[in-house]
TIFI-424090 format. One record per residue: y, x, z of N, C-alpha, C, CB in turn; residue in three letters. Coordinates in steps of 0.1 Angstrom, whole numbers, padded with zeros to 4 digits, always signed. Glycine has a CB too. Layout:
<atoms>
YXZYXZYXZYXZALA...
</atoms>
This chain:
<atoms>
-0012+0008+0000+0000+0000+0000+0012+0009+0000+0000-0010+0012MET+0022+0005-0008+0035+0013-0008+0042+0012+0005+0044+0008-0020GLU+0051+0022+0007+0059+0022+0019+0074+0023+0015+0055+0034+0029LYS+0082+0018+0024+0097+0019+0022+0102+0032+0027+0104+0007+0028ASP+0115+0035+0027+0121+0047+0031+0119+0050+0046+0136+0048+0028LYS+0116+0039+0054+0114+0041+0068+0099+0042+0071+0119+0029+0076ASN+0090+0042+0061+0076+0043+0063+0069+0030+0066+0074+0052+0075GLY+0076+0019+0065+0070+0006+0067+0063+0001+0054+0080-0004+0071PHE+0052-0006+0056+0045-0011+0044+0053-0021+0037+0031-0017+0048ALA+0053-0020+0023+0060-0030+0015+0049-0041+0011+0067-0024+0002ILE+0050-0052+0017+0040-0063+0015+0045-0073+0005+0036-0070+0028ILE+0039-0074-0007+0043-0083-0017+0044-0097-0012+0034-0082-0029PRO+0054-0105-0017+0055-0119-0013+0043-0127-0019+0069-0125-0019LYS+0038-0136-0011+0027-0144-0015+0013-0138-0012+0028-0146-0030GLY+0013-0126-0007+0000-0119-0003-0005-0124+0010+0001-0104-0003LEU-0017-0131+0010-0023-0136+0022-0028-0125+0031-0034-0146+0019HIS-0026-0127+0045-0030-0116+0054-0045-0113+0053-0027-0120+0068TRP-0053-0123+0049-0068-0120+0048-0071-0110+0037-0075-0133+0046ARG-0062-0109+0027-0064-0099+0016-0061-0085+0021-0056-0103+0004LYS-0053-0084+0032-0049-0071+0037-0058-0066+0048-0034-0071+0042ILE-0062-0076+0057-0070-0072+0068-0084-0068+0064-0072-0085+0078ALA-0090-0059+0071-0103-0054+0068-0114-0063+0074-0105-0039+0074LYS-0116-0074+0067-0125-0085+0072-0139-0080+0069-0122-0099+0066MET-0149-0083+0078-0162-0078+0075-0170-0087+0065-0170-0078+0088PRO-0165-0099+0062-0172-0108+0053-0162-0113+0043-0179-0119+0061TYR-0167-0116+0031-0159-0122+0020-0155-0136+0024-0167-0122+0007LEU-0142-0139+0022-0138-0152+0025-0131-0159+0013-0128-0152+0037ASN-0129-0172+0013-0123-0179+0002-0110-0174-0003-0122-0193+0006GLY-0101-0169+0005-0088-0164+0001-0089-0153-0009-0080-0159+0013VAL-0100-0145-0008-0102-0134-0017-0108-0138-0031-0111-0124-0011GLU-0112-0150-0033-0117-0155-0045-0107-0162-0053-0130-0164-0042ILE-0105-0158-0065-0095-0164-0074-0102-0171-0085-0084-0154-0079GLU-0101-0184-0086-0107-0192-0096-0122-0192-0095-0103-0187-0110GLY-0129-0193-0107-0143-0192-0107-0147-0178-0111-0149-0202-0118ASN-0154-0171-0102-0157-0157-0104-0172-0156-0107-0154-0148-0092GLU-0176-0152-0119-0190-0150-0122-0194-0136-0117-0192-0151-0138VAL-0205-0136-0110-0210-0123-0104-0225-0124-0103-0204-0121-0090THR-0232-0114-0097-0246-0113-0096-0250-0110-0082-0252-0102-0106THR-0261-0116-0077-0266-0114-0064-0273-0100-0064-0276-0125-0059ILE-0269-0091-0055-0275-0078-0055-0284-0075-0043-0264-0067-0055VAL-0283-0083-0032-0292-0082-0021-0287-0089-0008-0293-0067-0018GLY-0295-0087+0002-0292-0094+0015-0293-0085+0027-0302-0106+0016PHE-0286-0088+0037-0288-0081+0050-0289-0091+0061-0277-0070+0053LYS-0296-0088+0072-0297-0098+0083-0288-0092+0094-0311-0100+0088GLU-0279-0100+0100-0270-0095+0110-0270-0105+0121-0256-0093+0105GLU-0267-0101+0133-0266-0109+0145-0252-0115+0145-0268-0102+0159LYS-0250-0128+0146-0237-0135+0147-0238-0145+0157-0234-0141+0133MET-0226-0148+0163-0224-0159+0173-0225-0172+0166-0211-0157+0181TYR-0233-0181+0171-0234-0195+0166-0226-0204+0175-0249-0199+0165SER-0216-0211+0169-0209-0221+0176-0218-0232+0182-0197-0227+0167GLN-0227-0236+0173-0236-0247+0177-0245-0244+0188-0244-0251+0165LYS-0251-0232+0188-0261-0228+0198-0255-0220+0209-0272-0219+0191GLU-0242-0216+0208-0235-0209+0218-0243-0196+0222-0233-0217+0231LYS-0248-0189+0212-0256-0177+0214-0256-0169+0201-0271-0180+0219ALA-0261-0156+0202-0263-0148+0190-0275-0152+0183-0264-0133+0195GLN-0274-0153+0169-0285-0156+0161-0286-0147+0149-0284-0171+0156GLU-0298-0145+0143-0299-0138+0131-0293-0146+0119-0313-0134+0128ASP-0285-0140+0111-0278-0147+0100-0280-0138+0087-0263-0149+0103GLN-0283-0144+0076-0285-0137+0064-0271-0136+0057-0295-0144+0055LEU-0268-0124+0053-0256-0121+0045-0259-0118+0031-0247-0110+0053ILE-0253-0124+0021-0256-0121+0007-0245-0112+0001-0257-0135-0001MET-0250-0102-0006-0240-0093-0013-0241-0095-0028-0244-0079-0009PHE-0229-0095-0034-0227-0097-0048-0220-0086-0055-0220-0111-0051VAL-0222-0084-0068-0215-0074-0075-0200-0075-0074-0218-0074-0090LYS-0193-0064-0074-0178-0063-0073-0172-0066-0060-0172-0072-0084ASN-0180-0068-0049-0174-0070-0036-0182-0062-0026-0175-0085-0032HIS-0175-0055-0017-0181-0047-0007-0186-0056+0005-0171-0036-0001LYS-0178-0066+0008-0181-0075+0019-0192-0085+0014-0169-0083+0024GLN-0200-0089+0023-0210-0099+0020-0205-0113+0023-0223-0097+0029GLY-0213-0123+0018-0210-0137+0020-0219-0143+0030-0211-0145+0006ILE-0214-0149+0041-0222-0155+0051-0229-0167+0045-0214-0159+0064ILE-0242-0167+0046-0250-0179+0040-0251-0190+0051-0264-0175+0035LEU-0244-0201+0048-0245-0213+0056-0256-0222+0050-0231-0220+0057THR-0259-0232+0057-0269-0242+0053-0265-0247+0039-0271-0254+0063ALA-0252-0250+0037-0247-0255+0025-0249-0245+0013-0232-0259+0026ARG-0247-0233+0016-0248-0223+0005-0263-0221+0002-0242-0209+0010LYS-0272-0221+0012-0286-0220+0010-0290-0232+0000-0294-0221+0023TYR-0286-0244+0003-0289-0255-0005-0284-0254-0020-0284-0268+0001LYS-0272-0248-0021-0266-0246-0034-0274-0236-0042-0251-0241-0033GLU-0279-0225-0035-0287-0215-0042-0301-0220-0045-0288-0202-0033LEU-0307-0228-0035-0320-0234-0038-0320-0243-0050-0325-0242-0025GLU-0310-0251-0052-0309-0259-0064-0309-0251-0077-0296-0268-0064LYS-0303-0239-0076-0303-0231-0088-0316-0223-0090-0291-0221-0087LEU-0321-0217-0080-0332-0207-0082-0345-0210-0074-0327-0194-0078PHE-0346-0221-0066-0357-0223-0058-0355-0218-0044-0370-0216-0064GLY-0365-0220-0035-0363-0218-0021-0366-0204-0016-0371-0227-0014GLY-0369-0194-0025-0372-0181-0020-0361-0171-0023-0385-0176-0026GLU-0353-0167-0012-0342-0157-0014-0346-0145-0022-0336-0154-0001PRO-0358-0140-0020-0363-0128-0027-0362-0130-0042-0377-0124-0023ALA-0363-0142-0047-0362-0145-0061-0348-0146-0066-0369-0158-0065GLU-0338-0146-0057-0324-0148-0061-0317-0135-0065-0316-0154-0049TRP-0323-0124-0061-0317-0111-0064-0317-0108-0079-0324-0099-0057VAL-0305-0104-0084-0304-0102-0098-0299-0114-0106-0317-0097-0104GLY-0298-0126-0100-0294-0138-0106-0279-0139-0107-0300-0150-0099LYS-0274-0144-0118-0259-0146-0119-0255-0160-0113-0255-0147-0134PRO-0244-0159-0106-0238-0171-0100-0223-0171-0102-0242-0171-0084ILE-0217-0182-0099-0203-0184-0099-0199-0187-0085-0198-0195-0109THR-0189-0179-0079-0184-0182-0066-0170-0187-0068-0185-0169-0056ILE-0166-0196-0059-0153-0202-0060-0149-0207-0046-0152-0214-0071PHE-0137-0210-0044-0132-0215-0031-0126-0229-0032-0122-0205-0025ALA-0129-0237-0021-0123-0250-0020-0117-0251-0006-0133-0262-0023THR-0106-0258-0004-0101-0260+0009-0108-0271+0017-0086-0263+0008ASN-0113-0267+0029-0120-0276+0037-0116-0276+0051-0136-0273+0036GLU-0117-0287+0058-0112-0288+0072-0124-0284+0081-0107-0302+0075LYS-0122-0273+0089-0131-0269+0099-0123-0265+0112-0139-0256+0094HIS-0129-0270+0123-0122-0267+0136-0108-0272+0137-0123-0252+0139PHE-0105-0283+0130-0091-0289+0130-0081-0282+0120-0086-0288+0143GLY-0086-0272+0113-0077-0265+0103-0083-0265+0089-0073-0251+0108GLU-0075-0264+0079-0080-0262+0065-0081-0247+0062-0070-0269+0055PHE-0093-0244+0056-0096-0230+0052-0101-0230+0038-0106-0224+0062PHE-0099-0220+0030-0105-0218+0017-0120-0213+0020-0098-0208+0008PRO-0129-0221+0016-0144-0218+0018-0151-0215+0005-0150-0230+0025VAL-0159-0205+0006-0166-0200-0006-0178-0210-0009-0172-0186-0005ILE-0179-0214-0022-0191-0222-0026-0197-0215-0038-0186-0236-0030HIS-0209-0219-0041-0217-0213-0052-0222-0223-0062-0229-0205-0046ILE-0221-0219-0074-0227-0228-0085-0233-0219-0096-0216-0238-0091LYS-0240-0225-0105-0246-0217-0116-0235-0210-0124-0254-0226-0124GLY-0240-0199-0130-0231-0191-0138-0233-0196-0153-0233-0176-0137ALA-0222-0200-0159-0222-0203-0173-0218-0191-0181-0214-0216-0177THR-0225-0186-0190-0221-0174-0198-0208-0177-0205-0232-0170-0208PRO-0199-0167-0205-0187-0169-0212-0189-0172-0227-0178-0156-0211PRO-0181-0181-0232-0182-0184-0246-0180-0172-0255-0172-0196-0250ALA-0188-0172-0266-0186-0161-0276-0174-0163-0284-0199-0159-0285LYS-0166-0152-0286-0154-0154-0295-0158-0157-0309-0145-0141-0294PRO-0150-0164-0316-0153-0168-0330-0148-0156-0339-0145-0181-0334ILE-0157-0151-0347-0154-0141-0356-0151-0147-0370-0166-0130-0357LEU-0139-0146-0374-0135-0150-0387-0125-0140-0393-0129-0165-0387ASP-0119-0143-0405-0110-0133-0411-0098-0130-0403-0106-0138-0425GLU-0094-0139-0394-0082-0137-0385-0085-0128-0373-0077-0150-0380LYS-0098-0126-0370-0102-0119-0358-0100-0104-0360-0117-0121-0354HIS-0095-0097-0350-0092-0082-0352-0104-0074-0355-0085-0077-0339LYS-0116-0078-0352-0128-0070-0355-0135-0074-0367-0137-0071-0343ASN-0129-0084-0375-0136-0089-0386-0139-0078-0397-0128-0100-0393PHE-0128-0070-0400-0130-0060-0410-0140-0049-0406-0116-0053-0413THR-0139-0045-0393-0149-0035-0388-0163-0041-0389-0145-0032-0374LYS-0165-0053-0385-0178-0059-0386-0183-0060-0400-0178-0074-0380ALA-0175-0064-0410-0178-0064-0424-0182-0051-0429-0167-0071-0432LEU-0174-0040-0425-0177-0027-0430-0191-0022-0424-0166-0017-0425GLU-0193-0025-0411-0206-0021-0405-0218-0028-0412-0206-0024-0390SER-0215-0040-0416-0226-0048-0422-0228-0043-0436-0221-0063-0423LEU-0218-0040-0444-0220-0035-0458-0225-0021-0458-0207-0037-0465THR-0222-0013-0447-0227+0001-0447-0241+0002-0441-0218+0009-0438ASN-0247-0010-0437-0261-0010-0432-0262-0006-0418-0269-0001-0441GLY-0251-0005-0411-0251-0001-0397-0255-0013-0387-0237+0004-0392VAL-0252-0025-0392-0256-0037-0384-0261-0048-0393-0244-0042-0375THR-0265-0059-0386-0270-0071-0394-0262-0083-0389-0285-0073-0391THR-0263-0093-0397-0256-0106-0393-0262-0111-0379-0258-0117-0404ILE-0275-0110-0378-0281-0114-0365-0276-0106-0353-0297-0112-0366ALA-0273-0093-0355-0268-0085-0344-0253-0089-0341-0268-0070-0348ALA-0246-0092-0351-0232-0097-0350-0232-0110-0342-0225-0098-0363ILE-0241-0119-0345-0242-0132-0339-0245-0131-0324-0253-0141-0346LYS-0251-0120-0319-0254-0118-0305-0240-0117-0297-0262-0106-0303GLU-0230-0113-0304-0217-0111-0297-0206-0121-0301-0212-0097-0300HIS-0208-0127-0313-0197-0136-0318-0203-0149-0323-0190-0129-0329TYR-0195-0159-0323-0199-0172-0330-0193-0171-0344-0193-0185-0322LYS-0202-0174-0354-0198-0172-0368-0199-0186-0375-0206-0161-0375ILE-0189-0190-0382-0189-0202-0389-0198-0200-0402-0175-0207-0393THR-0202-0211-0408-0210-0210-0420-0202-0203-0431-0215-0224-0425ILE-0189-0206-0432-0180-0200-0442-0180-0185-0440-0166-0206-0442ALA-0178-0180-0428-0178-0166-0425-0191-0159-0428-0174-0164-0410THR-0202-0166-0425-0215-0160-0428-0217-0159-0443-0226-0168-0421GLU-0212-0169-0450-0213-0168-0465-0205-0156-0470-0208-0181-0471LYS-0193-0154-0465-0185-0142-0469-0192-0129-0466-0172-0142-0462LYS-0199-0129-0455-0206-0116-0452-0218-0114-0461-0212-0117-0437MET-0225-0125-0464-0237-0124-0473-0232-0120-0487-0244-0138-0474VAL-0221-0126-0492-0215-0123-0505-0210-0108-0505-0203-0132-0508ASP-0205-0103-0494-0200-0089-0493-0212-0080-0495-0193-0086-0480ALA-0224-0083-0489-0236-0075-0490-0241-0076-0504-0247-0080-0480MET-0240-0087-0511-0245-0088-0525-0236-0079-0534-0244-0103-0530LYS-0223-0078-0531-0214-0069-0539-0219-0055-0537-0199-0071-0535VAL-0222-0051-0525-0226-0037-0522-0239-0035-0530-0228-0035-0507VAL-0249-0044-0529-0262-0042-0536-0259-0041-0551-0271-0054-0533ASP-0250-0049-0557-0247-0048-0571-0242-0035-0575-0238-0060-0575ALA-0234-0028-0567-0228-0015-0570-0238-0004-0570-0217-0012-0560LYS-0249-0006-0563-0260+0004-0562-0267+0004-0576-0269+0001-0551ILE-0268-0007-0583-0275-0007-0596-0265-0003-0607-0280-0022-0598VAL-0269+0006-0616-0260+0011-0626-0260+0001-0638-0264+0025-0631ASP-0251+0003-0648-0250-0007-0659-0263-0009-0667-0239-0003-0668PRO-0271+0000-0667-0284-0001-0675-0294-0009-0667-0289+0013-0679LYS-0290-0014-0656-0300-0021-0647-0311-0013-0641-0306-0033-0654ASN-0308+0000-0640-0317+0009-0634-0311+0013-0620-0320+0021-0643GLU-0319+0014-0610-0314+0018-0597-0308+0032-0598-0325+0017-0587PRO-0296+0034-0592-0290+0047-0592-0297+0056-0582-0275+0046-0589SER-0296+0069-0584-0302+0078-0574-0292+0082-0564-0308+0091-0582LYS-0294+0077-0552-0285+0080-0541-0288+0092-0534-0285+0068-0532LYS
</atoms>
């Protein structure tokens, strides 16, 4: 964090204290929008239970791109079970979306983390207006890639695919000499 001339921290306006504090667990304030991530593992920790008024073992879930874990509540367990079944060992490596909603707990509203299935991001449309169209067409006509490989990364319209096929036909026609005999490459 930057400091002013007196050595005091310059705290940007609108920055919530939970983003600054070294909290041991991930909380809803730190989640912006729908964040797609992957479950990387679990740890068991002793935590105080309000309900039982005693220390209990609690499973903490860790996800990519966050050092802090997410405390698994009954609600989160149910959200994960709907997605992947009831065995946490099977959840590791699975993609999820984490997001926060404001909920009332202990008389106050808090941003609480929730879990839902991860939807893969939509593939960008590759057409003549796209910045990578020329490069893709060159790679295709030079035999470096295939239309199927391009479709793994982009959505292609029928018209664009026809242009690609036509471009490959032009390249094939140039390889044949005027006497209709294959040229020696």
